[in-house]
C-alpha positions as CSV (number, residue, x, y, z in Angstrom):
1,M,-58.4,-10.0,-48.2
2,T,-55.8,-7.9,-46.4
3,A,-52.7,-6.4,-48.0
4,W,-50.7,-9.5,-47.1
5,G,-53.2,-12.0,-48.5
6,I,-54.8,-13.0,-45.1
7,P,-58.6,-13.4,-45.6
8,A,-60.5,-10.9,-43.5
9,A,-62.5,-13.6,-41.9
10,I,-59.4,-15.2,-40.4
11,S,-59.0,-14.3,-36.7
12,P,-55.7,-12.6,-35.8
13,N,-55.3,-15.2,-33.0
14,L,-55.6,-18.0,-35.5
15,S,-53.1,-16.4,-37.8
16,N,-50.7,-15.9,-35.0
17,W,-51.0,-19.6,-34.1
18,L,-50.6,-20.8,-37.7
19,T,-47.5,-18.6,-38.5
20,P,-44.9,-20.5,-36.5
21,L,-46.4,-23.8,-37.6
22,W,-46.1,-22.6,-41.2
23,L,-42.4,-21.8,-40.7
24,L,-41.9,-25.3,-39.4
25,S,-43.8,-26.7,-42.5
26,V,-41.7,-24.7,-44.9
27,G,-38.6,-26.3,-43.2
28,V,-40.2,-29.7,-43.7
29,L,-40.9,-28.9,-47.4
30,L,-37.3,-27.8,-47.9
31,G,-36.0,-31.0,-46.2
32,L,-38.1,-33.1,-48.5
33,V,-36.9,-31.2,-51.6
34,L,-33.3,-31.8,-50.4
35,L,-34.0,-35.5,-50.0
36,A,-35.5,-35.8,-53.4
37,A,-32.5,-34.0,-54.9
38,L,-30.1,-36.4,-53.1
39,W,-32.1,-39.4,-54.3
40,L,-32.0,-38.0,-57.9
41,L,-28.2,-37.6,-57.6
42,V,-27.8,-41.2,-56.5
43,F,-30.1,-42.3,-59.3
44,I,-28.2,-40.4,-62.0
45,V,-24.7,-41.4,-60.7
46,S,-25.8,-45.1,-60.4
47,R,-26.9,-45.0,-64.1
48,A,-23.5,-43.5,-65.1
49,I,-21.6,-46.4,-63.5
50,P,-21.3,-49.4,-65.9
51,T,-23.2,-52.5,-64.9
52,G,-21.0,-55.0,-63.0
53,K,-18.5,-52.4,-61.9
54,A,-17.8,-51.1,-58.4
55,G,-21.3,-50.1,-57.7
56,D,-23.2,-53.3,-58.0
57,K,-20.3,-55.4,-56.8
58,A,-20.0,-53.3,-53.7
59,S,-23.7,-53.8,-53.0
60,T,-23.2,-57.5,-52.8
61,A,-20.0,-57.2,-50.6
62,G,-19.6,-59.3,-47.5
63,E,-22.1,-58.9,-44.7
64,N,-19.5,-57.9,-42.2
65,P,-20.5,-54.3,-41.4
66,L,-16.9,-53.1,-41.3
67,I,-16.3,-54.6,-44.8
68,R,-19.5,-53.0,-46.1
69,L,-18.5,-49.6,-44.6
70,A,-15.2,-49.8,-46.6
71,H,-17.4,-50.3,-49.7
72,L,-20.0,-47.7,-48.6
73,P,-19.5,-45.2,-51.5
74,G,-19.9,-48.0,-54.1
75,I,-23.0,-49.3,-52.2
76,I,-24.6,-45.9,-52.1
77,F,-24.2,-45.2,-55.8
78,S,-25.1,-48.6,-57.0
79,R,-28.1,-49.3,-59.2
80,R,-29.4,-51.7,-56.6
81,T,-29.4,-49.1,-53.9
82,A,-31.0,-46.5,-56.1
83,S,-33.9,-48.8,-56.8
84,E,-34.2,-50.0,-53.2
85,I,-34.4,-46.6,-51.5
86,P,-38.1,-46.0,-52.1
87,A,-38.9,-49.5,-50.7
88,A,-36.6,-48.9,-47.7
89,V,-38.5,-45.7,-46.9
90,R,-42.0,-47.3,-47.3
91,E,-41.4,-50.4,-45.1
92,G,-39.5,-48.9,-42.1
93,G,-39.9,-46.3,-39.4
94,L,-39.5,-43.5,-42.0
95,W,-42.9,-44.1,-43.5
96,P,-45.1,-42.7,-40.8
97,A,-42.6,-39.9,-40.3
98,L,-42.8,-39.2,-44.1
99,M,-46.6,-39.1,-44.0
100,A,-46.5,-36.5,-41.2
101,M,-43.9,-34.5,-43.2
102,V,-46.0,-34.6,-46.4
103,G,-49.0,-33.3,-44.4
104,L,-46.9,-30.4,-43.1
105,A,-45.4,-29.8,-46.6
106,V,-49.0,-29.5,-48.0
107,F,-49.8,-27.0,-45.2
108,S,-46.7,-24.9,-46.2
109,V,-48.4,-24.4,-49.6
110,I,-52.1,-24.1,-48.7
111,G,-51.4,-22.1,-45.5
112,F,-49.7,-19.2,-47.3
113,P,-52.8,-17.0,-47.3
114,F,-53.5,-17.6,-43.6
115,V,-50.2,-16.5,-41.9
116,Q,-48.7,-13.2,-40.9
117,Q,-46.6,-11.5,-43.5
118,P,-45.6,-14.6,-45.5
119,R,-43.7,-12.5,-48.2
120,E,-41.7,-10.7,-45.5
121,L,-40.8,-14.0,-44.0
122,L,-39.6,-15.4,-47.3
123,R,-37.5,-12.3,-47.9
124,S,-36.0,-12.8,-44.4
125,L,-35.2,-16.3,-45.4
126,E,-33.4,-15.1,-48.5
127,R,-31.3,-12.8,-46.2
128,L,-30.4,-15.5,-43.7
129,P,-27.1,-16.5,-45.4
130,A,-25.9,-12.9,-45.0
131,A,-26.5,-12.9,-41.3
132,G,-23.8,-13.3,-38.8
133,T,-20.9,-11.4,-37.2
134,T,-18.4,-9.5,-39.3
135,T,-15.3,-7.4,-38.1
136,V,-14.3,-4.2,-39.9
137,E,-11.1,-2.3,-39.3
138,N,-10.4,1.3,-40.4
139,T,-7.6,3.7,-39.9
140,I,-8.9,7.2,-38.9
141,P,-6.4,10.1,-39.5
142,I,-6.1,13.0,-37.0
143,S,-9.0,15.4,-37.4
144,G,-7.7,18.9,-37.6
145,P,-10.0,21.9,-37.8
146,E,-12.1,22.3,-40.9
147,V,-10.6,25.8,-41.3
148,P,-6.8,25.7,-40.8
149,N,-5.5,27.9,-38.0
150,D,-9.1,28.5,-36.7
151,E,-9.3,27.3,-33.1
152,F,-13.1,27.7,-33.2
153,S,-13.6,25.6,-36.3
154,E,-15.0,22.0,-35.7
155,P,-12.7,19.0,-36.4
156,V,-12.9,17.4,-39.8
157,A,-15.1,14.3,-40.1
158,H,-13.7,11.4,-42.0
159,E,-16.0,9.0,-43.9
160,V,-15.7,5.3,-43.3
161,T,-17.5,2.9,-45.6
162,M,-19.8,0.5,-43.8
163,A,-23.0,-0.9,-45.3
164,V,-25.7,-1.6,-42.6
165,R,-29.4,-2.3,-43.0
166,Q,-31.4,-0.8,-40.2
167,S,-33.8,-3.8,-40.1
168,E,-31.0,-6.3,-39.9
169,V,-28.3,-4.9,-37.6
170,R,-28.7,-6.1,-34.0
171,R,-25.5,-5.1,-32.3
172,I,-22.3,-3.2,-33.0
173,V,-19.2,-3.2,-30.8
174,F,-16.9,-0.3,-31.4
175,R,-13.3,-0.1,-30.0
176,S,-10.5,2.4,-30.9
177,T,-7.0,3.4,-30.0
178,Q,-8.0,7.1,-29.8
179,N,-11.0,9.0,-28.6
180,L,-13.6,9.2,-31.4
181,T,-17.0,10.7,-32.2
182,I,-19.1,8.6,-34.6
183,T,-22.3,9.4,-36.4
184,T,-24.3,7.9,-39.3
185,K,-24.9,11.3,-41.0
186,P,-22.8,14.5,-41.5
187,F,-22.4,16.1,-38.1
188,R,-24.5,19.2,-39.1
189,E,-27.5,17.0,-39.9
190,M,-27.4,14.9,-36.7
191,N,-29.8,15.5,-33.8
192,P,-28.1,16.2,-30.4
193,G,-27.4,13.0,-28.5
194,A,-27.5,10.7,-31.6
195,E,-23.7,10.4,-31.8
196,I,-21.4,7.9,-30.1
197,N,-18.5,9.2,-28.1
198,L,-15.9,6.4,-28.1
199,I,-13.2,6.5,-25.4
200,A,-9.8,5.0,-26.3
201,G,-9.2,1.4,-25.1
202,E,-12.9,0.9,-24.1
203,D,-15.6,-1.0,-25.9
204,Y,-18.8,0.7,-26.8
205,V,-21.7,-1.6,-27.3
206,W,-24.7,-0.4,-29.4
207,A,-27.7,-2.6,-29.4
208,A,-30.8,-2.2,-31.6
209,D,-33.9,-1.3,-29.7
210,E,-36.7,-3.4,-31.2
211,H,-39.4,-1.6,-29.2
212,G,-38.5,2.0,-29.9
213,P,-36.7,4.3,-32.3
214,N,-33.0,4.0,-32.8
215,R,-31.3,7.4,-32.4
216,F,-28.0,6.2,-33.8
217,I,-29.2,4.1,-36.8
218,D,-32.6,5.3,-37.9
219,Q,-32.2,4.3,-41.6
220,D,-30.0,2.2,-43.8
221,V,-26.4,3.2,-43.6
222,D,-23.7,3.0,-46.2
223,R,-21.0,5.0,-44.3
224,L,-20.0,6.4,-40.9
225,Y,-18.7,9.8,-40.2
226,V,-15.8,9.8,-37.6
227,R,-13.9,12.5,-35.9
228,N,-10.6,11.6,-34.4
229,L,-10.2,13.6,-31.2
230,G,-6.8,12.0,-30.3
231,S,-3.2,13.1,-31.0
232,A,-2.4,10.2,-33.3
233,P,-4.1,8.2,-36.1
234,A,-6.7,5.8,-34.7
235,T,-7.6,2.2,-35.5
236,L,-11.3,1.8,-35.4
237,T,-12.6,-1.8,-35.0
238,S,-16.3,-2.5,-35.6
239,V,-17.8,-5.9,-34.8
240,I,-21.2,-6.0,-36.5
241,T,-23.9,-8.6,-35.7
242,T,-26.8,-8.9,-38.1
243,S,-29.8,-11.1,-38.5
244,P,-32.8,-11.1,-40.9
245,P,-35.7,-8.8,-40.1
246,H,-37.5,-11.9,-38.8
247,P,-34.8,-14.1,-37.2
248,E,-37.4,-16.7,-36.5
249,V,-36.9,-18.0,-40.1
250,A,-33.8,-19.8,-38.9
251,T,-36.3,-22.5,-38.0
252,V,-36.6,-23.4,-41.7
253,P,-33.0,-24.5,-42.5
254,L,-32.6,-26.2,-39.1
255,T,-35.7,-28.2,-39.6
256,A,-34.6,-29.2,-43.1
257,L,-31.2,-30.3,-41.9
258,A,-32.7,-32.4,-39.1
259,I,-35.0,-34.2,-41.5
260,V,-32.1,-34.9,-43.9
261,A,-29.9,-36.2,-41.1
262,V,-32.7,-38.6,-39.8
263,F,-33.3,-40.1,-43.3
264,L,-29.6,-40.4,-44.1
265,F,-28.9,-42.2,-40.7
266,Y,-31.7,-44.7,-41.4
267,L,-30.6,-45.4,-45.0
268,L,-26.9,-45.6,-44.1
269,H,-27.4,-48.3,-41.4
270,R,-29.9,-50.0,-43.6
271,F,-27.4,-50.5,-46.5
272,A,-24.3,-50.8,-44.4
273,A,-25.6,-53.6,-42.2
274,P,-28.6,-55.3,-44.0
275,R,-28.9,-58.3,-41.7
276,L,-28.8,-56.1,-38.6
277,S,-31.3,-53.8,-40.2
278,A,-33.6,-56.7,-41.1
279,I,-33.8,-57.6,-37.4
280,A,-34.4,-54.0,-36.5
281,L,-37.2,-53.8,-39.2
282,A,-38.9,-56.9,-37.9
283,T,-38.7,-55.6,-34.3
284,Y,-40.2,-52.3,-35.4
285,K,-43.0,-53.8,-37.3
286,S,-43.8,-56.1,-34.4
287,E,-43.9,-53.3,-31.8
288,I,-45.9,-50.9,-34.0
289,A,-48.6,-53.6,-34.5
290,Q,-48.9,-54.2,-30.7
291,P,-52.0,-52.7,-29.1
292,L,-49.8,-51.0,-26.5
293,F,-48.3,-48.7,-29.1
294,S,-51.8,-47.5,-30.2
295,I,-52.9,-47.1,-26.6
296,I,-49.8,-45.0,-25.8
297,V,-50.3,-42.8,-28.8
298,A,-54.0,-42.3,-28.1
299,L,-53.4,-41.6,-24.4
300,G,-50.6,-39.1,-25.1
301,T,-52.8,-37.4,-27.7
302,V,-55.7,-37.0,-25.4
303,L,-53.7,-35.8,-22.5
304,L,-51.6,-33.3,-24.5
305,I,-54.8,-31.7,-25.9
306,L,-56.4,-31.6,-22.4
307,F,-53.3,-29.8,-21.1
308,I,-54.5,-26.7,-22.9
309,W,-57.5,-26.3,-20.8
310,I,-56.2,-27.6,-17.5
311,P,-56.1,-24.7,-15.0
312,Y,-52.6,-24.8,-13.4
313,N,-53.3,-21.8,-11.1
314,T,-49.7,-20.6,-11.5
315,F,-50.5,-16.8,-11.8
316,G,-49.5,-16.5,-15.5
317,E,-47.0,-19.3,-15.7
318,D,-49.4,-21.9,-17.2
319,I,-47.3,-22.1,-20.4
320,K,-44.3,-23.3,-18.4
321,M,-46.3,-25.9,-16.6
322,L,-47.7,-27.1,-19.9
323,K,-44.2,-27.5,-21.4
324,D,-42.9,-29.3,-18.4
325,S,-45.9,-31.6,-18.1
326,G,-45.9,-32.4,-21.8
327,L,-42.2,-33.3,-21.9
328,T,-42.5,-35.5,-18.9
329,L,-45.6,-37.2,-20.3
330,I,-43.9,-38.0,-23.6
331,M,-40.7,-39.2,-21.9
332,V,-42.6,-41.5,-19.5
333,L,-44.7,-43.0,-22.3
334,G,-41.6,-43.5,-24.4
335,I,-39.9,-45.3,-21.5
336,V,-42.9,-47.6,-21.0
337,Q,-42.9,-48.4,-24.7
338,A,-39.1,-49.0,-24.7
339,V,-39.2,-51.3,-21.7
340,W,-42.2,-53.2,-23.1
341,A,-40.5,-53.5,-26.5
342,A,-37.3,-54.8,-25.0
343,S,-39.1,-57.4,-23.0
344,S,-41.4,-58.6,-25.7
345,S,-38.7,-58.7,-28.4
346,I,-35.8,-60.2,-26.4
347,S,-37.0,-61.8,-23.1
348,D,-40.1,-63.4,-24.6
349,E,-38.3,-64.6,-27.7
350,I,-35.6,-66.2,-25.5
351,E,-38.2,-67.9,-23.4
352,G,-40.2,-68.9,-26.5
353,R,-37.1,-70.3,-28.3
354,T,-37.7,-67.8,-31.1
355,A,-34.3,-66.3,-30.6
356,L,-32.7,-69.8,-31.1
357,T,-34.4,-70.1,-34.5
358,V,-33.2,-66.7,-35.6
359,L,-29.7,-67.4,-34.4
360,S,-29.6,-70.7,-36.3
361,K,-29.4,-68.5,-39.5
362,P,-26.1,-66.7,-40.4
363,I,-26.8,-64.0,-37.8
364,G,-24.5,-63.5,-34.8
365,R,-25.6,-62.7,-31.3
366,P,-24.2,-59.1,-31.5
367,S,-26.2,-58.5,-34.6
368,F,-29.3,-59.9,-32.9
369,I,-29.0,-57.6,-29.8
370,V,-27.9,-54.5,-31.7
371,G,-30.7,-55.0,-34.2
372,K,-33.3,-55.3,-31.5
373,F,-32.0,-52.1,-30.0
374,L,-32.3,-50.3,-33.3
375,G,-35.8,-51.6,-33.8
376,I,-36.7,-50.2,-30.3
377,F,-35.0,-47.0,-31.3
378,W,-37.1,-46.4,-34.4
379,T,-40.3,-47.4,-32.5
380,V,-39.7,-44.8,-29.8
381,A,-38.6,-42.3,-32.5
382,V,-41.9,-42.6,-34.3
383,L,-43.7,-42.2,-30.9
384,F,-41.7,-39.0,-30.2
385,I,-42.3,-37.6,-33.7
386,V,-46.1,-38.0,-33.4
387,L,-46.5,-36.8,-29.8
388,G,-43.7,-34.2,-30.2
389,L,-45.3,-32.6,-33.2
390,L,-48.6,-32.5,-31.3
391,L,-46.9,-30.9,-28.3
392,L,-45.4,-28.2,-30.6
393,I,-48.9,-27.4,-31.9
394,V,-50.3,-27.3,-28.4
395,V,-47.6,-25.1,-27.0
396,A,-47.9,-22.7,-30.0
397,Y,-51.6,-22.3,-29.2
398,K,-51.3,-22.0,-25.4
399,P,-50.2,-18.3,-25.3
400,I,-53.3,-17.4,-27.5
401,Y,-55.6,-19.3,-25.1
402,D,-54.1,-17.7,-22.0
403,G,-54.2,-14.3,-23.6
404,R,-57.9,-14.7,-24.5
405,E,-58.7,-15.9,-20.9
406,S,-56.9,-12.9,-19.4
407,S,-58.0,-10.4,-22.1
408,T,-54.4,-9.8,-23.1
409,Q,-54.2,-8.1,-26.5
410,D,-50.4,-8.1,-27.2
411,I,-50.1,-11.8,-28.2
412,T,-47.9,-12.0,-31.3
413,W,-46.9,-14.8,-33.6
414,Q,-43.3,-14.2,-32.5
415,L,-44.3,-15.1,-28.9
416,C,-46.0,-18.3,-30.1
417,H,-42.9,-19.2,-32.2
418,L,-40.6,-18.6,-29.2
419,E,-42.7,-20.8,-26.9
420,M,-42.9,-23.5,-29.6
421,T,-39.2,-23.6,-30.4
422,S,-38.2,-23.6,-26.7
423,V,-39.7,-27.1,-26.4
424,I,-37.6,-28.7,-29.2
425,P,-34.4,-29.0,-27.0
426,G,-36.5,-30.6,-24.3
427,L,-37.8,-33.1,-26.7
428,A,-34.3,-34.0,-27.9
429,L,-33.1,-34.4,-24.3
430,A,-36.1,-36.5,-23.4
431,F,-35.4,-38.8,-26.3
432,M,-31.8,-39.1,-25.3
433,E,-32.9,-40.1,-21.7
434,T,-35.3,-42.6,-23.1
435,M,-32.6,-44.2,-25.3
436,V,-30.3,-44.6,-22.2
437,L,-33.0,-46.4,-20.4
438,A,-33.9,-48.4,-23.5
439,A,-30.3,-49.6,-23.7
440,L,-30.3,-50.6,-20.1
441,S,-33.7,-52.3,-20.6
442,V,-32.2,-54.4,-23.5
443,A,-29.4,-55.5,-21.2
444,I,-31.8,-56.5,-18.4
445,S,-34.1,-58.3,-20.9
446,T,-31.4,-60.8,-21.7
447,R,-31.8,-62.2,-18.2
448,L,-35.0,-61.1,-16.6
449,P,-38.7,-61.0,-17.6
450,W,-40.9,-57.9,-18.3
451,L,-42.1,-57.1,-14.7
452,A,-38.6,-57.2,-13.2
453,N,-37.3,-55.2,-16.2
454,L,-40.0,-52.5,-15.6
455,V,-39.3,-52.3,-11.8
456,I,-35.5,-52.0,-12.3
457,C,-35.8,-49.4,-15.1
458,F,-38.1,-47.1,-13.1
459,T,-35.8,-47.6,-10.1
460,I,-32.9,-46.5,-12.2
461,Y,-35.1,-43.6,-13.5
462,A,-35.8,-42.4,-10.0
463,L,-32.2,-42.8,-8.7
464,G,-30.8,-41.3,-11.9
465,H,-32.7,-38.1,-11.3
466,L,-31.8,-38.1,-7.6
467,T,-28.1,-38.7,-8.2
468,P,-26.9,-35.1,-7.8
469,L,-29.0,-34.7,-4.6
470,I,-27.7,-38.0,-3.2
471,V,-24.0,-37.0,-3.8
472,Q,-24.5,-33.6,-2.4
473,S,-26.3,-34.8,0.8
474,S,-23.6,-37.5,1.4
475,M,-20.8,-34.9,1.6
476,G,-19.5,-34.5,5.1
477,Q,-21.4,-37.6,6.3
478,F,-20.0,-41.0,7.5
479,V,-17.6,-42.8,5.3
480,F,-20.1,-45.5,4.4
481,V,-22.7,-42.8,3.4
482,Q,-20.2,-41.1,1.2
483,F,-19.2,-44.4,-0.3
484,F,-22.8,-45.3,-1.0
485,G,-23.4,-41.9,-2.6
486,Q,-20.4,-42.1,-4.9
487,L,-21.3,-45.7,-5.8
488,I,-24.8,-44.6,-7.0
489,A,-23.2,-41.7,-8.9
490,T,-20.8,-44.1,-10.6
491,I,-23.1,-47.0,-11.5
492,F,-26.4,-45.2,-12.3
493,P,-26.7,-42.7,-15.1
494,N,-27.0,-39.1,-14.1
495,L,-30.4,-38.5,-15.8
496,D,-30.6,-35.0,-14.4
497,H,-28.3,-34.0,-17.3
498,F,-31.4,-34.5,-19.6
499,N,-33.7,-32.5,-17.3
500,I,-34.4,-28.9,-18.5
501,Q,-37.1,-28.1,-15.9
502,A,-35.0,-25.3,-14.4
503,A,-34.4,-23.8,-17.8
504,V,-38.2,-24.0,-18.6
505,A,-39.1,-22.4,-15.3
506,A,-36.6,-19.6,-15.8
507,G,-37.4,-19.1,-19.5
508,V,-33.7,-19.6,-20.4
509,P,-32.9,-21.1,-23.8
510,V,-30.8,-24.4,-23.9
511,P,-27.5,-23.7,-25.7
512,P,-26.5,-26.0,-28.5
513,L,-23.3,-26.9,-26.8
514,Y,-25.2,-28.3,-23.9
515,L,-27.2,-30.5,-26.3
516,A,-24.0,-31.7,-27.9
517,W,-22.5,-32.7,-24.6
518,A,-25.7,-34.4,-23.5
519,L,-25.7,-36.4,-26.8
520,V,-22.1,-37.5,-26.1
521,Y,-23.1,-38.6,-22.6
522,C,-26.1,-40.5,-24.0
523,L,-23.9,-42.2,-26.6
524,I,-21.3,-43.2,-24.1
525,Y,-23.7,-44.6,-21.6
526,S,-25.8,-46.4,-24.3
527,V,-22.7,-48.0,-25.7
528,I,-21.7,-49.2,-22.2
529,A,-25.2,-50.6,-21.6
530,M,-25.1,-52.4,-25.0
531,L,-21.7,-53.9,-24.2
532,L,-23.2,-55.2,-20.9
533,A,-26.1,-56.6,-22.9
534,L,-23.7,-58.4,-25.3
535,A,-21.8,-59.8,-22.4
536,L,-24.9,-61.1,-20.6
537,F,-26.4,-62.5,-23.8
538,E,-23.1,-64.1,-25.1
539,D,-23.2,-67.0,-22.6
540,R,-27.0,-67.2,-22.3
541,D,-28.3,-70.8,-22.9
542,L,-31.0,-70.4,-25.5
543,A,-31.9,-74.1,-25.6
């Protein structure tokens, strides 16, 4: 056993591969603990509400979703809801996701001895709430000579309280109204060149060097020593940016919050619109049982694993090709599954008169269409969870495989973690693109059969990715050509918004703001497509 608990027989490469996966697993474990705590809260509150009061009455409120939303707090904290939550998790799309999460949670416990510096990572996780950016302002008096009336005496140094941990500080921006000299120790103890000479009115940016010694901050600091070289008192502003010693631990809370959000979204629409959710559940179960779903999962699994050993001949850029190929594969398989599900659950049911039987019950056409879309949504979501998790595992291993092939010795777990987490925004964008095409496929399925649906959807897929190029090439052309380019850009979705191939090739991270705007675009276009589906289905003769 090593000092950190890693068995000596464990290869460093294996440990580097398992460490980012362990951080992901710890986030999953934390998410499950939060979900259990929320369910326990609902259970306790539901028992505190007297029987027959607002809780259980709200759970039997009208089936109109808007009415039920008004009674949502009472529905959530009713005894009926508290008792139905476990069954709701077991029978829907959350169950396979939960099984995968339980497996990862188990690994977070049993994998502790096999990862790099687990105790240091947990300490960094404890320090995560203290990370961020803080601004400190201090007034620095004029620094006269240490010995009055002695022109050869050095200026007096004023002490400024500022607690900084060397392992956590990443960046400090200094600005002042007067010329200053700043050190972290008394001036007589400082080595030459380790001080900061700050010019009035100009920002001085100090950044921590992670690959070498820091001359300015070489230990934990609790105060600064400042000399005011100006002719008036100075205002020193310090903007300090800190992060834990291992900033990669931010994966843990982000993963936990994502898991809680997914579960709450499912349970909220389940209890707010039970009839709509019943249609979604039936659609999900039907599509999961189809042989096509198993074939797609098996095909995606085999290809993603083979991508590790495929020689891309890219002169050291194989990891980028793997990420791009994996994301494209998962997205195409998801589109195929969505188009097939829309056709089999809508078009085939209309042709087979099954839809007429369903609508003979107290279920409206809008609930039927929206429920079908939600069922497709959860089917594709399960596909993305399974294949996306496998892609993360494969991408985390790829740097180790390439390093072994090229005899590179500097592969670290931080590099594996960076490559793994860079795929997550791509998975989110690929899922958004799939949902846009799924909504369009639902609209098309109300009128056309499977083959026509497939051809139209992949035509939209091709044109959607070519929209920017078509618009750009039409500029300066004939009026008809410009009109045609603008028409395509207006009617077809600009799917290039969901493409991060350029970011992957350049190794640039995708900012969260971009993901937020892409989600807004996805929601707007999906709502438009669903409104089109409702309009096409409203006057469809089902008899």
